[in-house]
N, C-alpha and C positions, 0 to 999 in steps of 0.2 A: 710846171710844164711836163706833160707826159712824154715818156721815152717812146721810141718807135715800137718796142715790144708791148708797152702798155696800150698804145694806140690800136695795135692789132688785137690785143686782148679785148679791148672795148668793142671792137668790130665783131668779134666772135660772140661776145655777151649779147649784142644786139640781135645777131642771127638766132641765137637760142630763143630770145623773147619772141621774135617774129614767128618762128616754128610753133611755139606754144600757143601763140594767138591764133594761128591757122588751125591747130588741132582743136582748140576751144570752139572755133567757128564751125568746124565740121561736126563737133558733138552737138551743137545747138541747131544744126541743120534739121528741119522738120521732116525731111524725106527719109532719113535714117535715124532710128532711135539710138539712145546712148544711156548708159548707167554710170558714166564717169571713169571707166577703167583707164583709158589712154591718158587723160589729164592726171589721174592719180599716179600713174607710172612716172610721168614727166615731173610731177611735184616731188616725188621721192627721189628721183635722179637729180633734181635741182638742189635738194638739200645737201647732197654730198659732192656736187660739182659746181653749180652756178655761183653759190654764195662764196665758196672758197676761191673761185676765180675772180669774183667781183672785188674783194678786198685788195687784190694785188694791182688794181687800177688806181688805188689811192696813193698819191706820192708821199703822204706822211706815214704810211705804214712801214714799220721796220720788222721783217720777219725774224723770228727767234727760234727756229727749229733746226736742229742739227741735221746734216746730210741732205737737206733740201734747199734748192736754189729757186729763185723766181723764174728762171728759165724752165725748170722742171714743171712748175705749175702751169706756165703758159703753153707749153708743149702738150702736157697732159690734158689741159681744157680743150685744146684744139681737137684732140682725138675724141673727146666727149661730144663736141659739137658735130663731128662727123656722124657719131652715133645718133644724135638727136635728129639730124637731117634724114638719116635712114629711117628712123622711127616714124617721123612725120610723113615720109613717102609711103611707108607701109600702111600707116593709119588712114591717111587722107585719100590716097589714090589706089593702092593695090588691094586693100581689103574689100572695098565696094566692087572692084572689078572681079575678084575672085568669087564673091557671092553671086554676082550677076551671071558669071560664066557657068558656074556649077549648080546654081539654084538648089542648095541642099534642102532635103525634106524637113529638117528640123526647124526651118523658118516658117513653115506653113502652120499658121495659128488662126483659130477662129475665136472671136470674142466670147468670153464666158464669165460667169459670176465668180469672183475671187472668194476664197475662203478666208473671211476676215479673222477667224480664230487662229490662223497661222502666225499672226503677229505675236500673240501671247505664247503659242507653242514654241516658236523659235527663241524668244527671250528666255523663257523658262529653261530650255535645252541649253542655251549658252551659259546660263547661271549654274546649271548642274556641272558643266564642264569646268567652269571657273573655280567653283568651291568644293567639288567632290572628286570628279574623275581626273582632272589635271594633277592635283596633289597626290593622288593615289597611284596613277599609272604613268606619270611623266618619265620615270627612269626605266620603264619596261620597253625593250626593243620594239620598234614599229608602233606600239601603243602611244608612245610619247609624242610622235608626230600627229597622230590622230586626235589626241586630247588637246594639243595646242591649236590645231585648226578647228576643233570643235568650238572654241571660244568665238570664232568668226560668226557662229549662229546668232550670238547676241548682237553683233553688228548688223546682220541681215534683218533681225527682228526690229531693231531701231530704225533702219532704213525704211522697211515697210510701214512702220508706225508713222513716220514723217510723210510717206506717200499717201497713206490712208487718210490721215488728218488733213492734209492739204486739199485733197480732191473732195473731201466731205465737208470742207469749210470749218473744221474744228480748230480754231486758231490756238486755243488754250492747250490742247493736246499736242499740237504741232510744236509750240514753244517749249512745252515740257520735255518732249522727246529730244529736241535740240539742246536743251539745258543738260539733260542727262548725258548726251553725247559729249558736250564740252567739258563735263566734269571727269571724264575718264582719265585725262592725264593726272589729275589730283589723286584719283583712286590708286592708279598704278604706282605713283610716286610714294604714297603712304604705305602701300602694302608690299611693293616689290623693290622700291628704290630706283625704278626706271621711269623717267618722264617720257622717253621716246615711244614706248609701247602704247601708252595712252594717247599721245599726240597723233600717232599713226592711225589708231582706231577712230579718233575724232575726225581726221581728214577724210577717211572713207565715207563717213555719214554726211559730212558737209559737202563734199564733191558730188556725192549721189543727189543730195537735196538741191544743190545749185543747178542741176540739169533741168529741173522743172519749175523752180521758183522764179516768179516774175514780179516786177519788171527786171530786165537784164541789167540795167544801169545800177540797180540796188545790189545785185549779185556781184558785180565788179567792185563796187564801193565796199560792201561788206567783206568780200574775199580779201581785198588788200588790207583792210583793217585787221582781220583775223590773222592774216599772214604776218603782219608787223608785230602784233601783240604776241602771237605764238613764238615768233622769232626771239622777241625780247625775253619772253618767259624761259625759253630754252637757254639763253645766255645766262640768265640768273641761276637756273638750275645747275649749269655747268660750273658756275662760280662756287656754289655751296654743295656740290654733289657728294663730296667725301663726308661732310657732316651729316647730310640727309641719309646717306646709306649706312652710316655708322649707327644711327638710331634704328633703322629698319633691319638691317642684317644682324645687328646686335640684339634683336628681339626685345627691344625696349617697349615700354607701355605705349598705348595709343596717344596718351597725353604728352609724352616726350616727343613723339613723332610730330604731333600737331604743333607743339611749341617750337620745334625746329623749323617747321614749314612757315609758321607765323613770323619767325625771325627773318626768313628769306623774303617773305612778302613785305615785311616792314622796310627792308633795305632794297626793295625792288627798284631796278634801273631800266628805263627804256633803252633799247639798242642805240648806241651812239657811234656813228661811223668815224668819229674822230677820237674815240677812246681806244688807246692801244691795247688795253687788257681785253676789251670786248673782241677786237679783231684777232688777237692771239687765240682766244677761245674758239672762234669760228675756224681759224686756220688749223688748230689742233684736232678738232673733232668733226669738222664738216668740209674737209678738203681732200677728196680722193684724187684730185688732179696731180698732186705731188707724187703719188705712187705710180700713177700711169706715166708721167713724164720721166720718172727715174727709170722705169722699165724700158721705155723708148731709148733712152740713152744707154742703158745697160746692154740691151740686145743689139743696138746699132754698133756698139764698140766690139762686138764679137765675144763678149763674156758669157753669153747665153744664146741658144738657138731657139727658134720658134718652136712651140709645142706641136704644131702641125695636127691639131685635133685631139690631142691626148686627153684634155679635160672634157672634151665633148663625148668621148668614149666612156669616161667615168660617169658622166651625167646619164648616159643611156643605161648603165648598170644600176644607177640609183633608183630606177623604177621598181626593181625587185625588192620587196620588203625584207628586212633583216630577219624577221621571224621565220622566213622561208630559206634564208641564206645567212646563217649566223656568222660565217667567216667572210662576209662580203668585203672586198678589198677597199671600198670607198666609204667615207664617213661624211656626215654633215659638217659644214664649216669649210674654210679654205686651206687648212693644213699649212704646209710650208711653201705654198705656191708664190706668195708675195716675196718671201725671202729668196727663193730660187731665181726669180726673174727681175729683182731689183738689186740684189746684193746686199740688202739691208738686214741687219740683225735686230731682233726684237727680244724683249725680256721674256723669260720662261712664264707661260700662262697668259701672255698677252694675245688677244684675239684680233687679228687684222683681216677684215673681209677683202676678198680679191676684187669684187665688184664686176658688173657686166662689162664695162668699157675695157678694163685691164685684162680680163679673161679673154675677150674676143681678140684684143690686140696681141697678147702673148701666143696665141694660136696661129693667126694668119696676118698680123700687121693691120694697117689702116683699112685694107679691103675687108678684113674679117670683122672689124668694128662696124663698117657700113652695112654689110650684108647680114650680120648677126642682128643688128637692130631693125633692119627691114623686116626680118622674120618676126622678131618680137612685136613690132608695130602691127603687122598684118594679123598675127594670131590673136593678140589682145583686142584689136578692133573687131574681129569677127566674133569673138566671145562677147564682147560688149554689145554689138548689134543684136546678137541672138538673145541675150539676157533682156535687152530693151524690148524686143518684140513680145517675149514671154510676159513681161511685166505689164505692158499697156493692154494686153489682151486678156488679163485676169488670171494667167497661169502662173501663180506665185510659186508653186513647187518647181515648175520648169525654170522660172527666173532664178531661184536659189541654186538650182542644180548647175547653172552656168556661172552665176555671179560668184559663188564661193570658190570654185577653181580659178576663176579670174583673179580673185584677190590673192590666191596662192602664187600667181605670176608676178605680183607687184613686189619684187625684192631686188632692185637694181644694185644694192650694196652687197649682196651675198654671192655665193658661187652658183654655177649652173647645176651642180649636184644638189645643192639646197632647193633651188627652184624646181627642178624636175621631180625630186623626191616629194616636195610639198604638193605639187600638182597630182601626183599618183595617189598620195594619201588622201587628198581632198575628194578625189573621185570615189575612192573606197568609202570614205565617210559619208558622202552624199548618198551612196547606194544603200548603206546600212540604215541611215536615218529615214530615207524614203520608204524602205521595205519594213522596218521594225518600229521605229519611234512614231512616225506620223500616223499610221493606221490605228495605233493604240490611243494616241492623243486625240484623234478625231471621233472616237466612239461616243455616241450619244450627242453628237454635235447638232446644232440647229442653225441653219443659215438665216441671216437676216436679209431676206429677199429684197426688200425695198431699198436698204442701204447698199447692198451689193449692186443692184441694178443702177443706182445713182452713181456709185463709185466708177463702175465700168464706163458708163455714158460720159461722165465727166472727164475721165482719163483720155478717152478717144477724142472728145471735143478739143481738149487741150493740145493733143498731138497733131490736129489738123492744121 
């Protein structure tokens, strides 16, 4: 028998699912194009809020985390639902109204023949960032952010590879591109010790692909299967994370790393909602609600005052590159914000992300959460629609110029300083690539006129 609190939590969980359904429906609306950014944001937000709230509806789960109570989780999840409702309003209602009222010139696109060689150019550029530039420049101020975001070009290239293969009817290439995308978590686990980085990259490509893949019932079925399997894989990774990282960070041989991963796969367990250990892993690593609820209680008791926009000012400063302002008073990460507004103490060196819900709340309360996510939803959907128009009209450079900064916005678990800094860095990176790299990469290119014409015609036909 569910308690009254658990019943309310179940209600808020359902509200979340309904909003996500409406957002998906709006993305699949043929009148306005989409490249999947709103859904990608909500999925990322769900990973750190929805699943953590879900397990507290199970009467058999016994929380085992100090300083956190079930009430904290329920109160925190309620705040996150306020944010999701605001995000849905901005995405579904406000963004189309804004575009209709202002009719920005950047939406004016005429069909053109896409440069098919951009797929290879972007993939090569992404690999250059992964294996050369990122290891060399990651510690250099300002350049570190640029090299990290440069890896996104690999994702853009794979997205365009799927788009190109689908509309040209090349099923083998389409499946190959998806296979590469799904292997990214394995690659990042073996090379970096982080499963989440690769999983996030895979999600970008799958969500993008699901926007044009038909029939829709297959999309829903495959999406649910991928979500369950990915969730199960993440639980197994969390179980063996220390052993995996010991082989990777200890710079052991590739054979030792693969053997450790084989051991994890051999003992693979599908997620079991009745398994106490599985639920504890979810609670420990995928439950930002507890911090939000603790902050609500801490501020309400008078132990801390609302920040009143302090972190928003810091986010505005984050636009300025550190290479131009070496003594800039803000840094990437959440600093001591979580400790200041929850009263919780964390071990030295422990990184605790503040998250969008908590940061908006600690500034202006519940109203700040709603309005902050309305802005997020509106801006992300505007970028999403614009990138979609560029894509279907064959302007792949224009698509990338909007899609990549859009990806920089998808960080609901980080601070606003990180998000704003990433957006600024992505805009600089796009400018440099468009002005320096692409002109050189396109020298001597020859367009496949017949294939390009077929691709553009098919893309427009599918969008009708």
